[in-house]
One Martini backbone bead per residue (centre of mass of N, CA, C, O) as a GRO file, in nm:
protein
   97
    1MET     BB    1   0.142   0.840  -1.697
    2PRO     BB    2   0.111   0.641  -1.459
    3ARG     BB    3  -0.091   0.529  -1.242
    4GLY     BB    4  -0.011   0.700  -0.931
    5GLN     BB    5   0.206   0.875  -1.028
    6LYS     BB    6   0.431   1.109  -0.914
    7THR     BB    7   0.570   1.394  -0.908
    8GLU     BB    8   0.862   1.551  -0.881
    9ILE     BB    9   1.027   1.735  -0.626
   10PRO     BB   10   1.269   1.951  -0.650
   11ILE     BB   11   1.577   1.942  -0.459
   12VAL     BB   12   1.777   2.239  -0.383
   13LEU     BB   13   2.067   2.304  -0.207
   14ASP     BB   14   2.244   2.508  -0.032
   15ALA     BB   15   2.518   2.525   0.158
   16PRO     BB   16   2.398   2.643   0.424
   17THR     BB   17   2.158   2.446   0.444
   18ARG     BB   18   2.320   2.186   0.444
   19THR     BB   19   2.476   2.252   0.705
   20ILE     BB   20   2.233   2.270   0.894
   21LEU     BB   21   2.118   1.985   0.848
   22ALA     BB   22   2.378   1.834   0.933
   23GLY     BB   23   2.382   1.953   1.220
   24TRP     BB   24   2.119   1.823   1.316
   25LEU     BB   25   2.229   1.529   1.288
   26ARG     BB   26   2.470   1.562   1.500
   27ARG     BB   27   2.280   1.636   1.710
   28SER     BB   28   2.146   1.498   2.007
   29LYS     BB   29   1.898   1.725   2.053
   30THR     BB   30   1.749   1.650   1.812
   31PRO     BB   31   1.465   1.581   1.704
   32MET     BB   32   1.368   1.309   1.532
   33GLY     BB   33   1.179   1.438   1.323
   34LEU     BB   34   1.378   1.656   1.227
   35ALA     BB   35   1.602   1.460   1.141
   36LYS     BB   36   1.438   1.313   0.923
   37ARG     BB   37   1.382   1.563   0.749
   38ALA     BB   38   1.677   1.636   0.698
   39GLN     BB   39   1.761   1.369   0.569
   40ALA     BB   40   1.560   1.376   0.337
   41LEU     BB   41   1.665   1.635   0.202
   42LEU     BB   42   1.953   1.536   0.152
   43LEU     BB   43   1.870   1.299  -0.032
   44LEU     BB   44   1.714   1.464  -0.243
   45ASP     BB   45   1.960   1.641  -0.321
   46GLN     BB   46   2.114   1.369  -0.430
   47GLY     BB   47   1.862   1.217  -0.606
   48GLN     BB   48   1.665   1.071  -0.453
   49PRO     BB   49   1.394   0.906  -0.428
   50TYR     BB   50   1.112   0.917  -0.247
   51ALA     BB   51   1.076   0.617  -0.175
   52ALA     BB   52   1.368   0.566  -0.073
   53THR     BB   53   1.372   0.788   0.138
   54ALA     BB   54   1.138   0.688   0.310
   55ARG     BB   55   1.264   0.417   0.385
   56HIS     BB   56   1.530   0.526   0.515
   57VAL     BB   57   1.378   0.729   0.739
   58GLY     BB   58   1.075   0.624   0.823
   59LEU     BB   59   0.868   0.730   0.611
   60SER     BB   60   0.633   0.836   0.426
   61GLU     BB   61   0.594   0.955   0.117
   62ARG     BB   62   0.383   1.165   0.189
   63HIS     BB   63   0.559   1.308   0.409
   64VAL     BB   64   0.799   1.381   0.236
   65ARG     BB   65   0.635   1.563   0.046
   66LYS     BB   66   0.529   1.757   0.258
   67TRP     BB   67   0.809   1.863   0.360
   68ALA     BB   68   0.911   1.955   0.085
   69SER     BB   69   0.689   2.163   0.034
   70ARG     BB   70   0.740   2.332   0.288
   71PHE     BB   71   1.030   2.403   0.224
   72LEU     BB   72   0.973   2.553  -0.045
   73ALA     BB   73   0.775   2.765   0.091
   74GLU     BB   74   0.952   2.822   0.396
   75GLY     BB   75   1.187   2.662   0.448
   76LEU     BB   76   1.315   2.577   0.747
   77ALA     BB   77   1.047   2.652   0.898
   78GLY     BB   78   0.878   2.412   0.755
   79LEU     BB   79   1.008   2.173   0.949
   80PHE     BB   80   0.826   2.266   1.162
   81HIS     BB   81   0.590   2.249   1.374
   82LYS     BB   82   0.278   2.355   1.404
   83ARG     BB   83   0.065   2.524   1.578
   84ARG     BB   84  -0.216   2.430   1.737
   85PRO     BB   85  -0.520   2.469   1.807
   86GLU     BB   86  -0.711   2.506   2.067
   87ARG     BB   87  -0.950   2.379   2.251
   88MET     BB   88  -1.258   2.436   2.329
   89PRO     BB   89  -1.461   2.452   2.572
   90GLU     BB   90  -1.767   2.297   2.632
   91VAL     BB   91  -1.774   2.438   2.913
   92ALA     BB   92  -1.832   2.690   3.092
   93PRO     BB   93  -1.711   2.848   3.338
   94LYS     BB   94  -1.771   2.914   3.655
   95PRO     BB   95  -1.848   3.161   3.838
   96ARG     BB   96  -1.731   3.340   4.092
   97ALA     BB   97  -1.858   3.422   4.428
   0.00000   0.00000   0.00000
């Protein structure tokens, strides 16, 4: 394998999942990031290479691979952003007197 080339993560969607992703693309209220991820998965399912998919949807190839991996691990739920932990306050609040 040439240096720097990454292995392909095969994406195979079943009919219900394909229908859900296509529905997200049709809805005008779908957040743009989620729509890009859905479109990327649909293109990968059609056999498009990761680099071409990334260029088409406007994401980096690294991010397309990340979302594909999350989808394989978690299904559709993996396509949503995870809640990040909140930052702890640097100074404890003063007690009320």
